[in-house]
A tleap script that builds the chain and sets N, CA, C and O, in Angstrom:
source leaprc.protein.ff14SB
mol = sequence {
  NMET ARG ARG THR LEU ALA ARG ASP HIE PRO
  THR MET ILE CYS GLU VAL LEU SER ASP ALA
  VAL GLY GLU GLU LEU ARG SER LEU LEU ALA
  PRO LEU GLY TYR ARG PHE HIE HIE LEU THR
  ASP ARG GLY PRO ALA HIE SER GLU GLU ILE
  ARG ALA HIE PRO VAL TRP LEU ASN TRP LEU
  PHE SER ARG MET PRO ASP GLU GLU ILE ALA
  ARG LEU CGLY
}
set mol.1.N position { -97.987 -5.839 91.142 }
set mol.1.CA position { -98.721 -4.837 90.420 }
set mol.1.C position { -99.977 -5.424 89.789 }
set mol.1.O position { -101.035 -4.795 89.805 }
set mol.2.N position { -99.867 -6.601 89.246 }
set mol.2.CA position { -101.013 -7.232 88.586 }
set mol.2.C position { -102.177 -7.398 89.567 }
set mol.2.O position { -103.332 -7.179 89.199 }
set mol.3.N position { -101.881 -7.781 90.808 }
set mol.3.CA position { -102.943 -7.937 91.822 }
set mol.3.C position { -103.595 -6.592 92.133 }
set mol.3.O position { -104.815 -6.507 92.272 }
set mol.4.N position { -102.786 -5.552 92.241 }
set mol.4.CA position { -103.330 -4.223 92.520 }
set mol.4.C position { -104.229 -3.762 91.375 }
set mol.4.O position { -105.311 -3.227 91.620 }
set mol.5.N position { -103.802 -3.960 90.141 }
set mol.5.CA position { -104.611 -3.582 88.990 }
set mol.5.C position { -105.930 -4.356 88.967 }
set mol.5.O position { -106.986 -3.777 88.712 }
set mol.6.N position { -105.872 -5.645 89.229 }
set mol.6.CA position { -107.069 -6.476 89.212 }
set mol.6.C position { -108.019 -6.121 90.354 }
set mol.6.O position { -109.237 -6.189 90.190 }
set mol.7.N position { -107.482 -5.751 91.486 }
set mol.7.CA position { -108.302 -5.443 92.662 }
set mol.7.C position { -108.871 -4.028 92.623 }
set mol.7.O position { -110.056 -3.827 92.890 }
set mol.8.N position { -108.031 -3.045 92.292 }
set mol.8.CA position { -108.412 -1.639 92.445 }
set mol.8.C position { -108.787 -0.931 91.148 }
set mol.8.O position { -109.464 0.097 91.192 }
set mol.9.N position { -108.376 -1.440 90.019 }
set mol.9.CA position { -108.675 -0.855 88.706 }
set mol.9.C position { -108.348 0.639 88.644 }
set mol.9.O position { -109.210 1.428 88.255 }
set mol.10.N position { -107.131 1.053 89.014 }
set mol.10.CA position { -106.819 2.486 88.977 }
set mol.10.C position { -106.795 3.011 87.541 }
set mol.10.O position { -106.423 2.302 86.607 }
set mol.11.N position { -107.197 4.263 87.395 }
set mol.11.CA position { -107.042 4.956 86.126 }
set mol.11.C position { -105.606 5.466 86.064 }
set mol.11.O position { -105.093 6.005 87.045 }
set mol.12.N position { -104.957 5.300 84.915 }
set mol.12.CA position { -103.544 5.651 84.795 }
set mol.12.C position { -103.282 6.453 83.533 }
set mol.12.O position { -103.943 6.261 82.513 }
set mol.13.N position { -102.315 7.349 83.612 }
set mol.13.CA position { -101.768 8.026 82.448 }
set mol.13.C position { -100.315 7.588 82.339 }
set mol.13.O position { -99.570 7.599 83.319 }
set mol.14.N position { -99.927 7.202 81.123 }
set mol.14.CA position { -98.595 6.648 80.924 }
set mol.14.C position { -98.037 7.102 79.581 }
set mol.14.O position { -98.765 7.143 78.589 }
set mol.15.N position { -96.756 7.442 79.543 }
set mol.15.CA position { -96.084 7.695 78.273 }
set mol.15.C position { -95.747 6.360 77.634 }
set mol.15.O position { -95.245 5.455 78.300 }
set mol.16.N position { -96.021 6.239 76.352 }
set mol.16.CA position { -95.673 5.036 75.591 }
set mol.16.C position { -94.652 5.457 74.545 }
set mol.16.O position { -94.959 6.223 73.631 }
set mol.17.N position { -93.435 4.946 74.690 }
set mol.17.CA position { -92.333 5.359 73.829 }
set mol.17.C position { -92.008 4.364 72.728 }
set mol.17.O position { -91.224 4.665 71.829 }
set mol.18.N position { -92.614 3.166 72.794 }
set mol.18.CA position { -92.371 2.187 71.729 }
set mol.18.C position { -93.603 1.299 71.562 }
set mol.18.O position { -94.376 1.096 72.499 }
set mol.19.N position { -93.766 0.781 70.356 }
set mol.19.CA position { -94.877 -0.126 70.094 }
set mol.19.C position { -94.757 -1.397 70.915 }
set mol.19.O position { -95.771 -1.972 71.311 }
set mol.20.N position { -93.540 -1.845 71.179 }
set mol.20.CA position { -93.343 -3.067 71.971 }
set mol.20.C position { -93.886 -2.876 73.386 }
set mol.20.O position { -94.547 -3.764 73.925 }
set mol.21.N position { -93.610 -1.733 73.977 }
set mol.21.CA position { -94.142 -1.447 75.320 }
set mol.21.C position { -95.661 -1.333 75.259 }
set mol.21.O position { -96.361 -1.804 76.155 }
set mol.22.N position { -96.163 -0.710 74.206 }
set mol.22.CA position { -97.609 -0.601 74.035 }
set mol.22.C position { -98.274 -1.962 73.979 }
set mol.22.O position { -99.333 -2.162 74.573 }
set mol.23.N position { -97.665 -2.895 73.274 }
set mol.23.CA position { -98.226 -4.252 73.190 }
set mol.23.C position { -98.178 -4.949 74.549 }
set mol.23.O position { -99.121 -5.652 74.913 }
set mol.24.N position { -97.115 -4.768 75.289 }
set mol.24.CA position { -97.035 -5.360 76.632 }
set mol.24.C position { -98.127 -4.794 77.537 }
set mol.24.O position { -98.777 -5.534 78.276 }
set mol.25.N position { -98.322 -3.475 77.474 }
set mol.25.CA position { -99.373 -2.852 78.277 }
set mol.25.C position { -100.748 -3.366 77.876 }
set mol.25.O position { -101.575 -3.672 78.735 }
set mol.26.N position { -100.992 -3.462 76.575 }
set mol.26.CA position { -102.276 -3.984 76.103 }
set mol.26.C position { -102.511 -5.401 76.601 }
set mol.26.O position { -103.608 -5.735 77.049 }
set mol.27.N position { -101.482 -6.231 76.523 }
set mol.27.CA position { -101.598 -7.622 76.966 }
set mol.27.C position { -101.897 -7.725 78.459 }
set mol.27.O position { -102.608 -8.631 78.894 }
set mol.28.N position { -101.358 -6.803 79.235 }
set mol.28.CA position { -101.581 -6.795 80.679 }
set mol.28.C position { -102.955 -6.233 81.038 }
set mol.28.O position { -103.653 -6.786 81.888 }
set mol.29.N position { -103.338 -5.140 80.390 }
set mol.29.CA position { -104.520 -4.397 80.824 }
set mol.29.C position { -105.834 -4.842 80.170 }
set mol.29.O position { -106.880 -4.786 80.817 }
set mol.30.N position { -105.808 -5.273 78.932 }
set mol.30.CA position { -107.045 -5.653 78.243 }
set mol.30.C position { -107.817 -6.751 78.975 }
set mol.30.O position { -109.034 -6.630 79.114 }
set mol.31.N position { -107.168 -7.813 79.447 }
set mol.31.CA position { -107.921 -8.846 80.164 }
set mol.31.C position { -108.563 -8.352 81.463 }
set mol.31.O position { -109.466 -8.997 81.996 }
set mol.32.N position { -108.099 -7.214 81.969 }
set mol.32.CA position { -108.655 -6.650 83.200 }
set mol.32.C position { -109.783 -5.658 82.909 }
set mol.32.O position { -110.308 -5.027 83.826 }
set mol.33.N position { -110.153 -5.522 81.638 }
set mol.33.CA position { -111.268 -4.663 81.276 }
set mol.33.C position { -110.907 -3.218 81.004 }
set mol.33.O position { -111.788 -2.366 80.887 }
set mol.34.N position { -109.624 -2.935 80.902 }
set mol.34.CA position { -109.200 -1.566 80.616 }
set mol.34.C position { -109.460 -1.219 79.156 }
set mol.34.O position { -109.420 -2.075 78.272 }
set mol.35.N position { -109.730 0.076 78.932 }
set mol.35.CA position { -109.824 0.630 77.590 }
set mol.35.C position { -108.692 1.636 77.439 }
set mol.35.O position { -108.179 2.166 78.425 }
set mol.36.N position { -108.315 1.888 76.205 }
set mol.36.CA position { -107.132 2.695 75.925 }
set mol.36.C position { -107.528 3.949 75.154 }
set mol.36.O position { -108.265 3.890 74.169 }
set mol.37.N position { -107.023 5.080 75.625 }
set mol.37.CA position { -107.322 6.363 74.986 }
set mol.37.C position { -106.019 7.134 74.788 }
set mol.37.O position { -105.304 7.441 75.742 }
set mol.38.N position { -105.735 7.433 73.537 }
set mol.38.CA position { -104.558 8.220 73.201 }
set mol.38.C position { -104.884 9.681 73.507 }
set mol.38.O position { -105.914 10.188 73.063 }
set mol.39.N position { -104.024 10.361 74.257 }
set mol.39.CA position { -104.265 11.753 74.635 }
set mol.39.C position { -103.593 12.671 73.618 }
set mol.39.O position { -102.368 12.713 73.513 }
set mol.40.N position { -104.411 13.398 72.876 }
set mol.40.CA position { -103.920 14.276 71.815 }
set mol.40.C position { -104.461 15.690 72.035 }
set mol.40.O position { -105.166 15.950 73.010 }
set mol.41.N position { -104.126 16.589 71.126 }
set mol.41.CA position { -104.625 17.960 71.224 }
set mol.41.C position { -106.129 18.041 70.976 }
set mol.41.O position { -106.740 19.081 71.226 }
set mol.42.N position { -106.722 16.978 70.496 }
set mol.42.CA position { -108.175 16.925 70.279 }
set mol.42.C position { -108.899 16.182 71.397 }
set mol.42.O position { -110.094 15.905 71.293 }
set mol.43.N position { -108.179 15.864 72.456 }
set mol.43.CA position { -108.771 15.134 73.578 }
set mol.43.C position { -108.483 13.650 73.487 }
set mol.43.O position { -107.750 13.209 72.601 }
set mol.44.N position { -109.056 12.872 74.400 }
set mol.44.CA position { -108.822 11.430 74.420 }
set mol.44.C position { -109.463 10.750 73.215 }
set mol.44.O position { -110.635 10.974 72.912 }
set mol.45.N position { -108.678 9.913 72.528 }
set mol.45.CA position { -109.164 9.171 71.366 }
set mol.45.C position { -109.068 7.680 71.660 }
set mol.45.O position { -107.977 7.146 71.855 }
set mol.46.N position { -110.230 7.005 71.692 }
set mol.46.CA position { -110.250 5.572 71.974 }
set mol.46.C position { -109.486 4.804 70.904 }
set mol.46.O position { -109.537 5.150 69.723 }
set mol.47.N position { -108.782 3.765 71.324 }
set mol.47.CA position { -108.035 2.919 70.397 }
set mol.47.C position { -107.981 1.500 70.947 }
set mol.47.O position { -107.878 1.298 72.157 }
set mol.48.N position { -108.050 0.535 70.064 }
set mol.48.CA position { -107.889 -0.868 70.460 }
set mol.48.C position { -106.410 -1.232 70.603 }
set mol.48.O position { -106.067 -2.172 71.321 }
set mol.49.N position { -105.552 -0.500 69.933 }
set mol.49.CA position { -104.106 -0.731 69.971 }
set mol.49.C position { -103.430 0.408 70.731 }
set mol.49.O position { -103.952 1.520 70.791 }
set mol.50.N position { -102.278 0.124 71.303 }
set mol.50.CA position { -101.469 1.148 71.969 }
set mol.50.C position { -100.193 1.290 71.150 }
set mol.50.O position { -99.341 0.402 71.147 }
set mol.51.N position { -100.074 2.394 70.470 }
set mol.51.CA position { -98.936 2.633 69.575 }
set mol.51.C position { -98.176 3.878 70.001 }
set mol.51.O position { -98.767 4.854 70.463 }
set mol.52.N position { -96.878 3.836 69.843 }
set mol.52.CA position { -96.047 5.006 70.101 }
set mol.52.C position { -96.340 6.054 69.028 }
set mol.52.O position { -96.660 5.718 67.887 }
set mol.53.N position { -96.229 7.310 69.403 }
set mol.53.CA position { -96.449 8.417 68.475 }
set mol.53.C position { -95.316 9.413 68.693 }
set mol.53.O position { -94.912 9.624 69.836 }
set mol.54.N position { -94.792 10.027 67.645 }
set mol.54.CA position { -93.639 10.916 67.815 }
set mol.54.C position { -93.936 12.207 68.582 }
set mol.54.O position { -93.017 12.823 69.121 }
set mol.55.N position { -95.204 12.624 68.639 }
set mol.55.CA position { -95.551 13.868 69.332 }
set mol.55.C position { -96.410 13.596 70.567 }
set mol.55.O position { -96.103 14.078 71.657 }
set mol.56.N position { -97.468 12.837 70.400 }
set mol.56.CA position { -98.426 12.583 71.484 }
set mol.56.C position { -98.033 11.277 72.173 }
set mol.56.O position { -98.370 10.189 71.705 }
set mol.57.N position { -97.324 11.398 73.278 }
set mol.57.CA position { -96.768 10.230 73.971 }
set mol.57.C position { -97.705 9.634 75.008 }
set mol.57.O position { -97.590 8.453 75.335 }
set mol.58.N position { -98.625 10.426 75.526 }
set mol.58.CA position { -99.423 9.999 76.676 }
set mol.58.C position { -100.673 9.224 76.285 }
set mol.58.O position { -101.346 9.510 75.295 }
set mol.59.N position { -100.941 8.230 77.120 }
set mol.59.CA position { -102.122 7.385 76.975 }
set mol.59.C position { -102.849 7.335 78.307 }
set mol.59.O position { -102.235 7.392 79.372 }
set mol.60.N position { -104.170 7.227 78.226 }
set mol.60.CA position { -105.019 7.039 79.397 }
set mol.60.C position { -105.501 5.601 79.377 }
set mol.60.O position { -106.036 5.128 78.374 }
set mol.61.N position { -105.310 4.914 80.480 }
set mol.61.CA position { -105.781 3.533 80.638 }
set mol.61.C position { -106.812 3.554 81.757 }
set mol.61.O position { -106.507 3.921 82.892 }
set mol.62.N position { -108.041 3.154 81.425 }
set mol.62.CA position { -109.120 3.289 82.393 }
set mol.62.C position { -110.233 2.292 82.117 }
set mol.62.O position { -110.375 1.774 81.009 }
set mol.63.N position { -111.014 2.039 83.156 }
set mol.63.CA position { -112.236 1.254 83.004 }
set mol.63.C position { -113.465 2.154 83.060 }
set mol.63.O position { -114.594 1.664 83.079 }
set mol.64.N position { -113.251 3.462 83.086 }
set mol.64.CA position { -114.375 4.403 83.085 }
set mol.64.C position { -115.157 4.256 81.790 }
set mol.64.O position { -114.584 3.929 80.751 }
set mol.65.N position { -116.472 4.496 81.846 }
set mol.65.CA position { -117.269 4.479 80.612 }
set mol.65.C position { -116.790 5.571 79.650 }
set mol.65.O position { -116.286 6.611 80.075 }
set mol.66.N position { -116.954 5.320 78.362 }
set mol.66.CA position { -116.494 6.263 77.345 }
set mol.66.C position { -117.116 7.652 77.522 }
set mol.66.O position { -116.480 8.655 77.197 }
set mol.67.N position { -118.360 7.724 78.038 }
set mol.67.CA position { -119.008 9.021 78.247 }
set mol.67.C position { -118.227 9.856 79.266 }
set mol.67.O position { -118.096 11.069 79.101 }
set mol.68.N position { -117.716 9.220 80.305 }
set mol.68.CA position { -116.915 9.932 81.302 }
set mol.68.C position { -115.581 10.367 80.716 }
set mol.68.O position { -115.104 11.467 80.994 }
set mol.69.N position { -114.987 9.511 79.914 }
set mol.69.CA position { -113.715 9.842 79.264 }
set mol.69.C position { -113.914 11.051 78.347 }
set mol.69.O position { -113.074 11.950 78.326 }
set mol.70.N position { -114.999 11.082 77.602 }
set mol.70.CA position { -115.252 12.180 76.673 }
set mol.70.C position { -115.354 13.517 77.411 }
set mol.70.O position { -114.953 14.550 76.875 }
set mol.71.N position { -115.878 13.505 78.616 }
set mol.71.CA position { -115.983 14.748 79.395 }
set mol.71.C position { -114.626 15.268 79.845 }
set mol.71.O position { -114.505 16.440 80.203 }
set mol.72.N position { -113.606 14.421 79.832 }
set mol.72.CA position { -112.269 14.849 80.239 }
set mol.72.C position { -111.626 15.739 79.184 }
set mol.72.O position { -110.803 16.594 79.510 }
set mol.73.N position { -111.996 15.543 77.917 }
set mol.73.CA position { -111.362 16.247 76.800 }
set mol.73.C position { -111.725 17.672 76.773 }
set mol.73.O position { -111.275 18.407 75.894 }
savepdb mol mol.pdb
quit
């Protein structure tokens, strides 16, 4: 998986159910240039950390520019 992420840089949506998983994802994806956006009712919100939330579980992991991410909301 790490080779595929490094080669293809896919955009992903993932549920994060615990802070521990969020930290593992951050450790894997940050060195590959990914940015993290928490998906909420107000649209994607950029974050340096990936934290579990009791209501908003989904996160967007992407290397797209923030301007493109903002258009998704």
